[in-house]
N, C-alpha and C positions, 0 to 999 in steps of 0.2 A: 479245406478247399471250398466246402459248402458255405462255411462262415464268411469267407472272403467274397463269395459270389453274392450273398445276401447284402453285404455292406456296399458292394458295387451297385446293386439294384436300388438300395436305399438312396445312395448318392445321386443316381440318375433321376430317380423320382422326385427328390426334393429340388433338384436343379431344373425340373420340367422336361426331362429327357427320358429316353428308354422306351421299350415296346410295351404294349398292353400285357404281354406275358410276364415281363419283368415286374410290372406294377402289381399283377395278380399275386406273384410270389411274395412281394412286400406286404400285401394285405394279409396273406396267410400267416406271415411271420408276426405281424402286428397282433393278430387275434390269438396267437398261441398263448401268450402270458400277459398279465397286467403290466409286468416290468417292461416288456417289449413295447406295449402301447404308450407307456409313460416316456420311455426313451425317445420314441419316434415323435411324440408330441413336443418334447423339449427341443429336439433338433429342428423341427419345422418352425417352432417359435423363434429360435435363434436365427434361422435363415431369413425369416420375414421381419426381423426386428427393425424398427424405425428409429433413425438417429434423433428424432425430435423428442424421444422419451425423456422424462425428467430424471430417470435413473442415472446416477453418476457413472455407471459402467457403459452407458449407451454409446459413448464415443468409441470405446474399445470394440464393442460388438460390430457397430456399423463400419468401422475402419477395416476390420478383418473381412467382413462381408464384401465391401467394395473391392478389396484387393483380389479376392477370389473371382469376383465378377469381371475384373479386368482381363484375367486369363480366359474366361469363358467367351469373351467377345473378340478374340484375336483370330483373324483369317490367316491362311485359307481354310485350314482344317480346325474345327472347334477343339480347343485344347482339352476340354473335358472328355473327349473321346479317346485321348491317349491314356496308356496304362499309368504313366507317371502322375497325371492329374487325378485319376480315380483313386490311386493309392494315397496321394497327398490329401485329397478331400476326405477320405475315410479317416486318416490320422487326425486331421483337424477336427472333424465332426466328433470323433470318439473323445478327443481331449476336451472339447468344449462341452460335450454332453456330461462328462465327468465333472467338469467345472460347474455346470449349471446344477447338477445333482447336489454337489457340495454346498452351493449357495442356498438351495432350497432346504437342505437338511441342517444348515447352520454350522457345518463342520469347517467351513473356510473362513478364516479371520482376515478380512480384507483391510487394507490400509485405509485409515481415516483420511478423507479428502477435506482439506481446509480451504474455505473460501475466504477471500480477502475483502475487508471493508475499507473504503477509502473516502475521506472527507476532504474536500478542497474549498478553501475560503478565498474568493477573488480579492483583488485590491479594492480598497474602499469599504470593506466589510469586516465583520467580527462576529464570532458566534460562541455560544456555550453549549457543551454537550456532556453527556454522562456515559461512560464506558460500561460494559457488562458487569464489571466488578464494583460498580458504584463510584469509581474515581471520576471526579469532576475536572473537565478540561475547558479552558478558554483558548480559542484559536484566534490568532491575530490575522491581519491582512496578508494576502499572498502566502497562505500556509496550507500545507498538505499533511494529513495524519493518516497512517495506514496501520491496520492491525488484523490479525487472523480471527476466524470464526471460533477457534478454540481458545479464545482470550482468557477465559477463567482459569485454564490450566497452564497457559503460557502467556503471562502478562508482559508482552513485548510489543512496543509500537515503533514505527519508523516516522521520523519527523523531518520535514523540510519547512523552515520558516520559524515562527515564534509562537510559543504556547506557555500557558501557566497551568500547572497540575496541582490538584489537591488529591493526593493518592490515598486510597483506602488501605489501611494497615492489614497486611497479610504476610507474616514472616515465612510461611511455607512457600509462597510464590512471590519472589522479588519482582519489583516493577522495573522494566528496562526501557530506556529511551535510546534508540539507535539513530545516529547522525553520521552516515557514511562510515568512516573508520573510527569514529568516536562513539562511546557508549556511556550512559549514565545509569548507575544501579541505585535503586531506591527500595526502602522497606515500607515507609509510610511517612509522608511529609508534604509540605507546600513549597513549591519551587517553580521557577520559570526557566525556559531555554530560548535563546535567540540564536538561530542557526540558519540564516539565509545563505544559499549557495554562492551568491555573487559577492559575499562579504568574507574577508579573511579571518574575522574574529567570531568565535562561538562564546556566548555568554551564558553562564548558569548562575542564577540568583536564588539563594536559599533563605526561606523565612522561618522554617521549623523542621525538625527531624535531622536527617543526615543523608547525603548523597555522595557517591564516589564517581568521579569523572575519570574515564579511561580512554586512552588513545593508542593506536598502533601506527608507527611511522612507516615510511616506504621500505626501510631495511628491517621491518618486522620487530622493532624494539618497542616494548610496551611501557607506557608511563601512566601513572594514576595519581589522583589528588583527592583527598578526603576534605569535603567542604563543610564548614561549620555555619550554623544559622546566623543571619544578619550580614552575610558577605556575598559578594559577586565574584565569581571566578571567570576570568577571560582566558581563552586559549587561542593562540595565533597559529592558524593552519600552515602558514609559510615557514615559521621558525620553530614550531612545536614548543613554544615558551608559554608558561603560565604566569598570570598576574592576579593579584587579589586586591579588592577594595570594598569599602562598606556600602551597603545598599542605602539609597536615598530614602529618607523617612516616609515620603508619600508615594513610593514606587508602586505599591500594590493597589492604590486607588484606581490606577488605570485598568487593571484587570477586573476588579470587582465593581467599580463604579463608573468605568469609562472615562476616567480623568487621568492625565499624565502630567505630573508636576516635575519641573526641572529647575535646576539651579546652576548657574555658571556653565551651561552646556553650549558647546560650539555650534555655530550656525550650520556647519557641515553635518554634524551629528543629528541636529534637529531636522535637517532636510530629508534624511532617510526615513524618519518617523512621519514627517508630513507627507511624503510620497505614498506611504501605505495607508495613512488615515484618510487623506483627502483625494487620493488618486491623481496626484499632480507631480510633475518633475520640476525641480528647482535648478536653474542654470546660473552659475556664478560668473558674471561677466568680468568682475574684479575678483581674482582668486584670494586676495587678502581678506575678503569678507568671510571666507570659510572659517577662519580662526576666531572671529568675533563671538563673544559669549552672551547668552541671554538667560533670564530667569522668568519663570511664569508657569502657566498651565495650559495644556491642550485638552479639549474635550472631544470625544468622537462625534458629538452632534454639533460642534462648532462650525462656523462658516469660514472657509479658507480666506475670503476677502477680509473679513474682520480680523483674522489672525495676522495676515500680512500687514494690515494697517497698524496693528499693535506693534509689530516688529519695526515698522518704519518710524513710528512716533517715539519709541523707546531707545532707538539706536543712538549711541554716543556721537557718531558722525552721521550726518544726513545721508540717507540712501533712497533710491527709487526703484520701482519694480513695474513690470508690465506683464500682462497675460496674453498668451497666444494659444488658444484652445486649452490643452492640459499641461502647458509649460509656462513656468514663471521665470522671467529673466530679472535678475537682481544685480544692481551695481551702485557705486557711490554716486551721489547726485552731482551733476556737472557744476563746475564753478566752485566746488569745495576743495 
């Protein structure tokens, strides 16, 4: 009974309540032993804990404190004067005092909190970065890459957009690229991934090493494909179908030198690359122009006006175009 009374008095004192006599009893209890003094100190520290503290547990502490405070401020009768609240407060404080003691003594193994790092490259830009494991990544326009702070132990990234990876070899920690329901497993290699959410196709091009492309359909059926160097694997998100083709000879110049060489590529396919390189939209006023093919080179430092003029001059059938802010309207030239 005496023990319960002292915890009642401690609770009231920490909450700023109680009589001078109650406070005196608490002071006498504190001076009895060093252990009592330490326990009381921990409890008062917890009660006055500020949520702005950089400690990752601060949110937990301040959240519990706020919840207790809500009950304290409820009229008409302060809830902390009720037997239920005093008992509940004692239980909470005892549990948290034990919790704090374990933290201080190092006996509690807390779960490691991982922070997420996110890199976003807007349209019309391009960047190169190095991950914590020394893997080099080139990020294309309108691309987002996300990875956890424990990346060295868990080499997994989330990708939206297009990127080229030169992965550091580490057999004990496979490198994973997650694209929605699709995943690419890597040990050490050079490869690129094109996975913009608005497009139905995901492309994986492998220059060296080996990667395994895996996907899970809506009915939870898993499919995988092992890609060999020198090939591009395309996956259709609508049909779950795979297709394989050879990589263009100068493909990787775009990543390492900022130059994209193309041969017999459709105007529609080129328009998606032009959109991200030059931050412009191409509108085909004559749909037949979409299938027209071109051969040439795009540089990330080129001028869009010069590029469009080269398209106009090399087209087999005369075309014309006009600019309206960030939109280019293309059609066959009238009278042709």
